[in-house]
C-alpha positions as CSV (number, residue, x, y, z in Angstrom):
1,M,-11.6,-18.5,-31.8
2,K,-13.6,-17.4,-29.3
3,F,-12.4,-13.6,-27.5
4,N,-12.1,-14.3,-24.4
5,P,-11.7,-11.0,-22.4
6,V,-10.7,-12.1,-19.6
7,V,-8.0,-14.0,-20.4
8,L,-6.6,-11.7,-22.7
9,L,-6.7,-8.7,-19.8
10,L,-5.0,-11.2,-17.9
11,V,-2.3,-12.0,-20.5
12,A,-2.3,-7.9,-21.0
13,F,-1.6,-7.5,-16.7
14,G,1.7,-8.7,-16.8
15,S,-15.2,14.1,-23.0
16,V,-12.5,15.7,-23.7
17,S,-10.3,17.9,-21.5
18,C,-8.0,21.3,-22.7
19,A,-6.7,21.4,-18.3
20,T,-4.2,18.9,-18.4
21,N,-2.7,19.2,-14.7
22,S,-5.3,16.7,-12.1
23,E,-3.2,16.4,-10.3
24,S,-4.1,16.3,-6.1
25,E,-1.7,17.8,-4.0
26,N,1.0,20.4,-5.4
27,S,4.1,17.9,-3.9
28,D,7.1,19.2,-5.6
29,N,8.6,16.0,-4.7
30,F,5.5,13.5,-4.5
31,P,3.4,14.5,-6.7
32,I,-0.1,12.2,-6.6
33,F,-2.8,12.2,-10.0
34,E,-6.3,12.2,-9.9
35,V,-7.6,9.5,-12.6
36,N,-10.5,10.3,-14.7
37,E,-12.8,11.2,-17.4
38,A,-11.8,14.9,-17.9
39,I,-7.7,13.6,-18.5
40,V,-8.4,11.5,-21.2
41,Q,-8.1,13.1,-25.0
42,S,-8.0,12.6,-28.0
43,P,-4.9,10.5,-29.9
44,E,-4.6,14.0,-32.1
45,N,-3.9,16.4,-29.2
46,V,-2.1,13.4,-27.0
47,L,0.6,12.6,-29.6
48,G,3.8,14.6,-30.8
49,E,6.5,14.4,-33.1
50,V,4.6,10.7,-35.0
51,T,6.4,8.6,-37.5
52,F,5.0,5.7,-39.1
53,I,7.2,3.5,-40.2
54,P,6.7,0.6,-42.8
55,L,8.4,-2.4,-42.1
56,K,9.9,-3.4,-45.7
57,I,10.1,-6.8,-45.2
58,S,12.0,-9.4,-48.1
59,E,10.2,-12.2,-49.6
60,E,13.1,-14.6,-48.8
61,S,12.4,-13.3,-44.6
62,P,8.8,-13.0,-44.0
63,V,6.8,-12.5,-40.9
64,Q,4.4,-15.1,-39.8
65,F,2.0,-13.8,-37.8
66,F,-0.3,-15.7,-35.2
67,G,-2.6,-13.4,-33.1
68,F,0.1,-13.3,-29.8
69,E,1.2,-9.7,-28.4
70,P,4.6,-7.8,-30.4
71,Q,7.6,-7.6,-28.8
72,L,9.8,-4.7,-29.3
73,A,13.8,-4.2,-27.9
74,I,14.9,-0.7,-29.8
75,S,18.6,0.5,-29.4
76,D,20.2,2.8,-30.8
77,S,20.7,1.5,-34.6
78,R,18.2,-0.9,-34.3
79,M,14.8,-2.8,-33.8
80,F,14.0,-6.0,-32.8
81,I,10.8,-7.6,-33.5
82,N,9.1,-11.3,-32.0
83,V,5.1,-11.7,-33.1
84,D,5.3,-15.3,-31.7
85,P,7.3,-16.3,-28.7
86,Y,6.1,-20.2,-29.1
87,I,5.5,-21.9,-32.2
88,N,7.2,-20.2,-34.6
89,P,9.7,-17.8,-32.3
90,S,12.0,-16.2,-35.0
91,I,13.7,-12.5,-34.4
92,H,13.6,-10.0,-37.0
93,E,16.5,-7.3,-37.0
94,F,15.7,-4.1,-38.9
95,D,16.7,-0.9,-38.6
96,L,15.2,2.5,-37.7
97,E,14.5,2.8,-41.2
98,G,12.4,-0.3,-41.0
99,N,14.3,-1.9,-43.4
100,H,15.3,-5.8,-43.0
101,I,18.6,-6.6,-42.4
102,L,18.0,-10.0,-40.3
103,S,15.9,-13.0,-39.6
104,I,16.4,-15.7,-37.7
105,D,14.9,-18.8,-36.6
106,R,16.6,-21.6,-34.8
107,K,14.4,-23.1,-32.6
108,G,15.8,-26.2,-30.6
109,G,17.8,-27.4,-28.1
110,G,21.9,-27.2,-29.7
111,P,23.9,-24.4,-29.1
112,N,23.0,-21.9,-30.9
113,E,19.7,-22.5,-30.5
114,Y,16.7,-21.3,-28.3
115,E,13.9,-22.5,-27.3
116,S,11.3,-19.5,-27.1
117,I,10.4,-15.9,-27.1
118,D,9.5,-15.2,-23.4
119,K,10.9,-11.8,-23.0
120,M,13.4,-9.9,-25.5
121,G,15.1,-7.1,-24.2
122,L,19.4,-5.1,-24.7
123,N,22.5,-6.0,-23.0
124,Q,24.9,-3.8,-21.5
125,D,26.6,-3.8,-24.8
126,D,23.5,-2.6,-26.9
127,N,22.6,-5.9,-28.0
128,L,19.5,-8.5,-28.4
129,A,19.1,-9.8,-25.1
130,I,16.0,-13.1,-24.1
131,V,14.7,-14.6,-21.9
132,S,14.0,-18.8,-22.7
133,R,12.3,-20.2,-21.0
134,S,15.5,-20.8,-17.4
135,S,17.5,-19.0,-19.9
136,L,19.0,-15.9,-20.3
137,L,20.9,-15.6,-23.8
138,E,22.6,-12.0,-25.1
139,F,23.4,-12.1,-29.5
140,D,26.3,-10.1,-31.2
141,E,26.0,-8.4,-34.0
142,N,24.9,-10.8,-36.2
143,L,22.7,-12.6,-34.0
144,D,24.2,-15.8,-32.9
145,I,24.7,-16.2,-28.8
146,Q,27.3,-15.2,-27.5
147,K,26.4,-15.8,-23.4
148,R,24.2,-18.4,-22.0
149,E,23.2,-17.9,-18.5
150,N,21.0,-20.6,-16.5
151,L,18.3,-18.5,-14.0
152,R,16.9,-22.2,-12.6
153,S,20.0,-22.3,-10.7
154,A,19.4,-19.0,-9.4
155,G,15.4,-20.0,-8.2
156,A,12.2,-22.1,-9.5
157,Y,11.1,-18.6,-10.7
158,F,9.4,-16.9,-14.2
159,V,11.7,-13.5,-15.3
160,N,9.1,-11.3,-16.4
161,D,10.9,-8.6,-17.4
162,F,15.0,-7.3,-17.0
163,H,16.8,-5.2,-17.7
164,P,21.3,-5.5,-17.4
165,F,22.4,-3.1,-14.1
166,D,26.2,-3.3,-14.2
167,Q,28.6,-5.6,-16.0
168,K,27.5,-8.4,-14.1
169,R,24.3,-7.7,-12.7
170,W,20.6,-7.5,-14.1
171,L,17.6,-5.6,-11.9
172,V,14.5,-8.6,-13.2
173,A,11.4,-8.7,-12.3
174,L,10.5,-12.2,-11.3
175,R,7.0,-14.7,-10.9
176,G,7.0,-17.2,-8.6
177,T,8.9,-15.3,-5.5
178,E,7.3,-16.7,-1.4
179,P,4.8,-14.8,0.1
180,D,6.0,-13.1,3.4
181,V,3.8,-13.6,6.4
182,N,1.2,-11.1,4.7
183,G,1.0,-12.2,1.6
184,M,3.5,-9.7,0.1
185,F,5.8,-10.9,-2.8
186,K,9.3,-9.3,-3.1
187,N,9.3,-9.2,-7.0
188,F,12.3,-6.9,-8.0
189,A,16.1,-8.5,-7.8
190,L,19.8,-8.2,-8.7
191,F,20.8,-11.5,-10.5
192,D,25.2,-11.8,-10.4
193,Q,26.2,-13.3,-13.6
194,D,28.8,-15.4,-11.5
195,S,27.6,-16.2,-8.1
196,L,24.5,-17.5,-10.0
197,T,21.8,-15.5,-7.2
198,Y,19.8,-13.4,-6.6
199,E,19.5,-10.2,-4.2
200,F,15.5,-9.3,-4.0
201,L,14.6,-5.8,-3.1
202,P,13.1,-4.9,-0.1
203,L,10.0,-3.2,-2.6
204,L,6.9,-5.6,-1.4
205,A,3.9,-6.1,-4.1
206,Y,0.3,-7.1,-3.4
207,P,-1.1,-10.6,-3.4
208,A,-3.2,-9.1,-6.3
209,S,-0.1,-8.6,-8.7
210,G,0.0,-11.2,-10.3
211,S,-3.6,-11.1,-11.3
212,G,-1.7,-7.9,-13.2
213,E,2.8,-8.0,-14.7
214,S,3.4,-9.0,-11.1
215,G,6.9,-6.8,-12.3
216,S,7.8,-4.7,-14.9
217,M,10.6,-2.0,-14.8
218,V,12.2,0.6,-17.1
219,P,15.6,2.7,-16.5
220,Y,14.3,6.2,-16.4
221,E,16.8,9.2,-15.7
222,D,19.9,7.8,-13.4
223,G,18.0,4.3,-12.1
224,F,15.2,2.6,-13.3
225,L,11.2,3.2,-12.4
226,L,9.2,0.2,-10.5
227,N,5.8,-0.8,-11.1
228,F,3.2,-3.9,-10.6
229,G,-0.3,-4.7,-10.6
230,M,-3.3,-2.9,-9.1
231,S,-0.3,-0.6,-7.9
232,D,-1.4,3.1,-7.5
233,T,2.7,4.5,-7.0
234,I,5.1,4.8,-9.7
235,Y,8.9,3.8,-7.6
236,Y,12.1,4.9,-8.3
237,Y,15.0,3.4,-7.8
238,S,18.8,4.9,-8.1
239,N,21.6,4.0,-5.8
240,E,20.2,1.2,-3.3
241,V,17.0,3.9,-2.4
242,I,13.4,2.9,-3.7
243,E,11.1,5.9,-3.1
244,P,8.0,6.9,-4.4
245,L,7.8,8.4,-7.8
246,L,4.4,9.6,-8.2
247,S,0.9,7.7,-7.8
248,F,-3.0,8.6,-8.7
249,H,-5.8,7.2,-7.4
250,S,-9.2,7.2,-9.7
251,G,-11.3,8.5,-6.6
252,D,-14.1,6.4,-5.4
253,R,-13.7,4.3,-8.0
254,S,-10.1,3.6,-7.4
255,L,-10.0,-0.2,-5.7
256,P,-10.1,-1.1,-2.7
257,N,-6.9,-2.1,-0.6
258,E,-8.8,-5.6,0.3
259,K,-8.9,-6.7,-3.4
260,R,-5.6,-6.0,-3.5
261,M,-4.3,-8.6,-0.7
262,L,-6.9,-11.2,-2.3
263,S,-5.1,-14.1,-3.2
264,E,-4.0,-13.8,-7.3
265,D,-6.7,-17.3,-7.7
266,Q,-9.0,-15.5,-5.7
267,S,-8.3,-12.2,-7.8
268,D,-8.9,-13.9,-11.0
269,E,-12.5,-15.7,-10.1
270,E,-13.4,-11.9,-9.1
271,L,-11.7,-10.4,-12.8
272,E,-14.6,-11.2,-15.4
273,Q,-17.1,-9.7,-12.8
274,M,-14.4,-6.5,-12.6
275,I,-14.5,-6.2,-16.0
276,A,-18.4,-7.1,-16.5
277,T,-19.6,-4.0,-13.9
278,Q,-16.7,-1.7,-14.6
279,T,-17.0,-0.5,-10.4
280,Y,-12.9,0.2,-10.7
281,D,-10.6,1.1,-12.5
282,V,-7.4,-2.0,-12.9
283,Y,-4.2,-0.4,-13.0
284,F,-2.3,-3.2,-14.8
285,G,0.6,-2.4,-13.3
286,N,3.1,-2.2,-17.0
287,V,5.9,1.3,-17.3
288,E,7.3,2.6,-19.5
289,A,9.4,5.9,-19.9
290,A,10.4,8.7,-22.9
291,G,11.9,10.9,-21.7
292,E,10.2,12.6,-18.9
293,T,6.8,11.1,-19.5
294,V,6.1,8.1,-18.0
295,M,3.4,5.4,-19.0
296,T,1.1,2.9,-17.8
297,Q,-1.9,1.3,-18.7
298,V,-5.5,1.4,-16.9
299,F,-8.9,0.1,-17.4
300,G,-11.5,1.5,-17.3
301,I,-11.4,5.6,-16.8
302,K,-14.5,6.2,-19.1
303,P,-16.5,2.7,-18.1
304,K,-18.8,0.7,-21.0
305,P,-20.1,-2.0,-18.6
306,M,-21.4,-5.5,-19.8
307,S,-23.4,-8.2,-18.6
308,I,-21.3,-11.5,-17.9
309,S,-23.5,-13.1,-21.3
310,E,-22.4,-10.5,-23.2
311,L,-18.6,-10.4,-21.9
312,E,-18.6,-14.2,-22.9
313,E,-20.5,-13.8,-26.3
314,L,-17.9,-11.7,-27.5
315,N,-16.1,-13.2,-30.4
316,E,-13.5,-10.0,-30.3
317,A,-13.2,-6.7,-28.3
318,P,-14.8,-4.2,-28.9
319,K,-13.3,-1.0,-30.1
320,D,-14.2,1.4,-27.4
321,F,-13.4,-1.7,-24.8
322,P,-11.6,0.7,-22.5
323,V,-8.2,0.1,-21.9
324,Y,-6.2,3.4,-21.5
325,E,-2.5,4.7,-21.5
326,V,-2.1,7.1,-19.4
327,Y,0.6,9.7,-19.5
328,M,2.4,11.5,-16.8
329,H,4.7,14.2,-16.5
330,P,6.3,14.1,-12.7
331,K,8.2,17.5,-13.2
332,L,5.0,19.5,-14.7
333,K,2.4,18.0,-12.9
334,Q,0.9,17.0,-15.9
335,I,-1.3,14.2,-16.5
336,K,-3.3,13.0,-19.4
337,A,-4.8,9.7,-21.9
338,T,-5.8,8.7,-24.6
339,K,-7.1,5.3,-26.3
340,I,-4.6,5.2,-29.3
341,I,-5.6,1.9,-30.2
342,P,-8.5,0.0,-30.8
343,G,-9.6,-3.0,-28.9
344,M,-7.2,-4.4,-26.3
345,S,-5.3,-1.5,-26.9
346,G,-1.8,-3.7,-26.7
347,M,1.7,-3.0,-25.4
348,P,3.7,-0.3,-25.9
349,Y,7.9,0.1,-25.9
350,S,10.8,2.6,-25.5
351,D,14.1,3.9,-26.6
352,G,14.1,6.0,-23.6
353,K,13.3,9.0,-25.7
354,Y,10.1,7.4,-28.0
355,L,7.2,4.7,-27.3
356,Y,6.5,2.2,-29.9
357,R,3.8,0.3,-31.3
358,L,3.6,-2.3,-33.8
359,L,0.4,-1.6,-35.7
360,Y,-0.4,-5.0,-37.4
361,T,-2.2,-4.6,-40.9
362,E,-5.9,-5.2,-39.6
363,V,-5.5,-2.0,-37.0
364,W,-3.3,-0.2,-38.5
365,N,-6.3,-0.3,-41.3
366,A,-8.6,0.6,-38.3
367,L,-7.3,3.6,-37.8
368,L,-7.3,5.3,-41.3
369,E,-11.0,3.8,-41.2
370,S,-11.7,5.5,-38.1
371,G,-9.5,8.6,-38.7
372,Q,-8.6,8.6,-34.9
373,L,-5.4,9.8,-35.1
374,G,-6.8,13.3,-36.7
375,E,-6.0,14.7,-40.3
376,Q,-2.2,15.4,-40.4
377,H,-1.7,11.4,-38.8
378,T,-3.9,10.0,-40.9
379,A,-1.9,11.7,-43.9
380,A,0.7,10.1,-42.9
381,L,-0.2,6.8,-42.1
382,V,-1.8,6.5,-45.0
383,A,1.9,7.4,-47.1
384,A,3.6,4.7,-45.1
385,S,1.2,2.1,-45.8
386,E,2.2,3.0,-49.5
387,Q,5.9,2.5,-48.9
388,L,5.6,-1.5,-47.9
389,N,6.7,-4.2,-50.3
390,D,3.2,-6.5,-48.7
391,I,-0.2,-4.5,-47.7
392,E,-0.1,-7.4,-46.0
393,D,2.3,-6.3,-43.9
394,P,2.9,-4.1,-40.3
395,I,4.3,-0.4,-39.4
396,I,6.0,0.8,-36.8
397,M,3.9,4.3,-34.6
398,R,7.2,5.6,-33.3
399,Y,5.8,9.1,-31.0
400,K,5.8,11.2,-28.0
401,I,3.7,13.4,-25.5
402,N,2.2,16.6,-26.7
403,W,2.9,18.4,-22.6
404,E,2.3,21.8,-24.8
405,N,-1.3,21.8,-25.1
């Protein structure tokens, strides 16, 4: 199948310097960071407390891969993994050492079945929860469905992200909401399980945000971080107040405001040209947090422009395709960027303390061949690969960001 970077970027959105502080404003409460080539470092310099966890998959419950981006949900004691949301939407449960606990495959319309796995997360009790088409499902410790909420009753939206807010409400990011008179969207809301209604938050997303993540959120301190596609500001929501936590810009490579105000359809039409010319940095709109580290992804920074014809002929993403993870520490006012995974990079997940990546066989083999993680981490990856029951199985990478250099 021919590689289509435009489609993959749409799916993904939803020189080394030791001077990591590129802050351009000295505000104690609202740091503004500059995103440029000087913040890009090697993974070896950026990563800290790296652990590789071989997934010890039993022969009775094989994990079949269909090329989808993996989904992870990590509790205090378990990891839940899905590698195919639609064709064979199985859920695989492991402990934090990678030992297989349970796998289920219950695609269907029955009382303990689900149609798809559109999004994975955890509920208030730290058990698995998923969005399946128009339903929010909560599981128990045995991966049996205990609650099923009909989201369609609250509105004809697609839930892009969700987190428990309190015992009766979920904080959700929605796709498909109606624009206001200026074309802006309210994509964040509180979903009430009793009344089956949405209470929308006042934060407005750009019309073009639909070409990235229409909304992304993650627990942070006593509240939540909120982010959306094309935005250069990450917001903090706590005690019914939304305020900017930090902002970043790319100088003359910053996306002009008129492009953020394009409709989603217009933005999609321009995206192929933007991927080819790479005149601007594009902010995906996703957000994760691990301790004090706030993470998002940016396309560009160190551009590798190409012609439209070259782009259309690609069978796979080049290893140097410029998708970077950008890490910011608001209190230390430091910023770093790196490229951990070759090609399209993929999405990280967090348990609030660590960041996690699921490395498919071809990915961890490519990391071994390139040695780009550095000698120490590469040796640890080799040791993890030798513990696999099947050399074709994936490996989980768990890590923090090193802010000491």
